[in-house]
C-alpha positions as CSV (number, residue, x, y, z in Angstrom):
1,X,125.6,-63.7,-150.4
2,X,125.5,-64.2,-154.0
3,X,123.7,-67.4,-155.6
4,X,126.1,-69.6,-157.8
5,X,125.5,-68.2,-161.7
6,X,124.4,-71.1,-162.9
7,X,121.6,-71.2,-160.1
8,X,120.7,-67.3,-160.1
9,X,117.5,-67.5,-162.1
10,X,116.4,-71.2,-161.3
11,X,113.8,-71.8,-159.0
12,X,114.6,-75.8,-157.3
13,X,111.7,-77.2,-155.7
14,X,111.9,-77.3,-152.0
15,X,109.8,-80.5,-152.1
16,X,109.1,-82.9,-154.6
17,X,108.2,-86.2,-155.8
18,X,109.7,-89.0,-157.5
19,X,107.7,-92.0,-157.3
20,X,107.3,-93.6,-153.9
21,X,109.6,-91.3,-152.7
22,X,109.2,-87.4,-151.3
23,X,112.1,-84.7,-151.2
24,X,111.9,-82.4,-148.8
25,X,114.5,-79.6,-147.8
26,X,117.6,-80.2,-145.4
27,X,116.8,-77.9,-142.7
28,X,117.2,-77.3,-138.2
29,X,113.7,-78.4,-137.9
30,X,115.0,-81.8,-138.1
31,X,118.2,-81.9,-136.5
32,X,117.2,-85.1,-134.6
33,X,116.0,-87.7,-136.9
34,X,118.8,-86.5,-139.2
35,X,121.1,-87.1,-137.0
36,X,119.4,-90.5,-135.3
37,X,119.4,-91.7,-139.6
38,X,123.2,-90.6,-139.7
39,X,124.7,-92.4,-137.1
40,X,122.3,-95.3,-136.4
41,X,123.9,-95.8,-140.6
42,X,127.0,-94.8,-140.0
43,X,128.9,-98.6,-140.9
44,X,126.7,-98.1,-144.2
45,X,127.9,-93.8,-144.9
46,X,131.7,-93.3,-143.7
47,X,133.7,-92.3,-146.5
48,X,131.3,-91.4,-148.9
49,X,132.4,-87.4,-147.6
50,X,135.8,-88.0,-146.8
51,X,135.5,-89.4,-142.9
52,X,132.0,-87.9,-142.2
53,X,129.9,-88.7,-140.0
54,X,133.1,-89.4,-137.8
55,X,133.4,-86.8,-134.6
56,X,129.6,-85.7,-135.8
57,X,127.7,-84.0,-132.6
58,X,123.6,-83.1,-132.7
59,X,125.0,-79.4,-132.1
60,X,127.5,-79.7,-135.1
61,X,124.7,-81.3,-137.2
62,X,122.4,-78.3,-136.4
63,X,125.2,-76.2,-137.5
64,X,125.5,-77.8,-140.8
65,X,121.7,-78.2,-141.4
66,X,121.4,-74.7,-140.5
67,X,124.2,-74.3,-143.3
68,X,122.7,-76.0,-145.9
69,X,119.2,-74.6,-145.3
70,X,121.2,-71.3,-146.1
71,X,122.9,-72.4,-148.8
72,X,119.5,-73.6,-150.6
73,X,117.9,-70.7,-150.3
74,X,121.2,-69.0,-151.8
75,X,120.9,-70.8,-154.7
76,X,124.7,-72.2,-154.0
77,X,124.1,-76.2,-153.1
78,X,120.5,-77.5,-152.8
79,X,120.0,-80.7,-150.5
80,X,117.3,-82.8,-149.8
81,X,116.2,-85.5,-147.3
82,X,114.7,-88.3,-149.0
83,X,111.8,-90.2,-147.6
84,X,109.6,-93.1,-148.2
85,X,106.0,-93.6,-149.2
86,X,105.1,-93.8,-145.4
87,X,106.9,-90.4,-144.7
88,X,109.9,-92.4,-143.1
89,X,113.3,-90.4,-143.5
90,X,115.6,-92.9,-145.9
91,X,118.7,-90.7,-146.7
92,X,120.1,-87.7,-148.4
93,X,120.1,-86.2,-151.9
94,X,122.3,-83.4,-152.3
95,X,123.3,-81.1,-155.7
96,X,126.6,-79.4,-155.7
97,X,127.2,-76.8,-158.6
98,X,131.2,-76.5,-158.6
99,X,132.5,-73.3,-156.8
100,X,134.1,-71.0,-158.7
101,X,133.3,-73.5,-162.6
102,X,130.7,-72.6,-164.3
103,X,128.5,-75.4,-166.5
104,X,129.6,-78.1,-163.8
105,X,127.9,-79.9,-161.0
106,X,128.1,-83.1,-158.5
107,X,125.2,-85.3,-157.4
108,X,125.1,-87.5,-154.8
109,X,123.5,-89.4,-151.7
110,X,123.3,-91.9,-149.0
111,X,120.8,-93.8,-147.7
112,X,120.2,-95.3,-144.1
113,X,121.0,-98.9,-143.9
114,X,117.6,-99.8,-144.7
115,X,116.1,-103.4,-146.0
116,X,116.8,-103.3,-150.3
117,X,119.2,-100.4,-149.7
118,X,120.5,-101.0,-152.9
119,X,117.8,-101.7,-155.0
120,X,116.7,-98.3,-153.4
121,X,119.6,-96.8,-154.6
122,X,119.5,-97.7,-157.9
123,X,115.5,-96.8,-158.2
124,X,115.8,-93.6,-157.1
125,X,119.4,-92.5,-158.6
126,X,117.9,-93.5,-161.9
127,X,114.7,-91.1,-161.2
128,X,117.0,-88.2,-159.8
129,X,119.1,-88.3,-162.9
130,X,116.1,-88.0,-165.2
131,X,114.7,-85.2,-162.5
132,X,118.1,-83.7,-162.9
133,X,117.2,-83.8,-166.8
134,X,114.5,-82.4,-167.0
135,X,114.8,-79.7,-164.3
136,X,118.8,-78.7,-163.9
137,X,120.0,-75.8,-166.2
138,X,120.7,-77.3,-170.2
139,X,124.1,-77.1,-170.3
140,X,125.0,-77.7,-167.0
141,X,127.5,-81.4,-166.7
142,X,126.3,-83.3,-163.7
143,X,127.9,-85.9,-163.1
144,X,127.5,-88.1,-160.1
145,X,129.6,-88.6,-156.8
146,X,132.3,-91.5,-157.7
147,X,132.9,-92.4,-154.1
148,X,131.1,-95.6,-153.0
149,X,128.3,-94.0,-152.5
150,X,126.2,-97.3,-153.2
151,X,128.6,-99.5,-151.5
């Protein structure tokens, strides 16, 4: 599996901290925690990625998480779990270079149905935008997913 050409020589961090939030890579190691978070928040995450998580099972989620991990290692797309300062799973962040295109990528985020979700979302989006400006190779236009991620 070849890396995306824009990220072939880039080593994005697998774990990092932004303010009060910690990011760790999505992987099969977190299947139960991820599945529980997604399904408990289905009302607020449905529609972000089409009909997902409709029909999601633990087994299909395990396959998805293995795919996310493999993509990260191959430098084709990047996915992290978002955790608060106490280590609680609060959502996910994705950075996906456009397939078959150079110089473009999409950022997306979803948050669990947590108190102050909108405030947390706005803080994280601002912090992640700054982080991407400092971390993503220059010349790559990163746009945020426009579906109702923060609705």
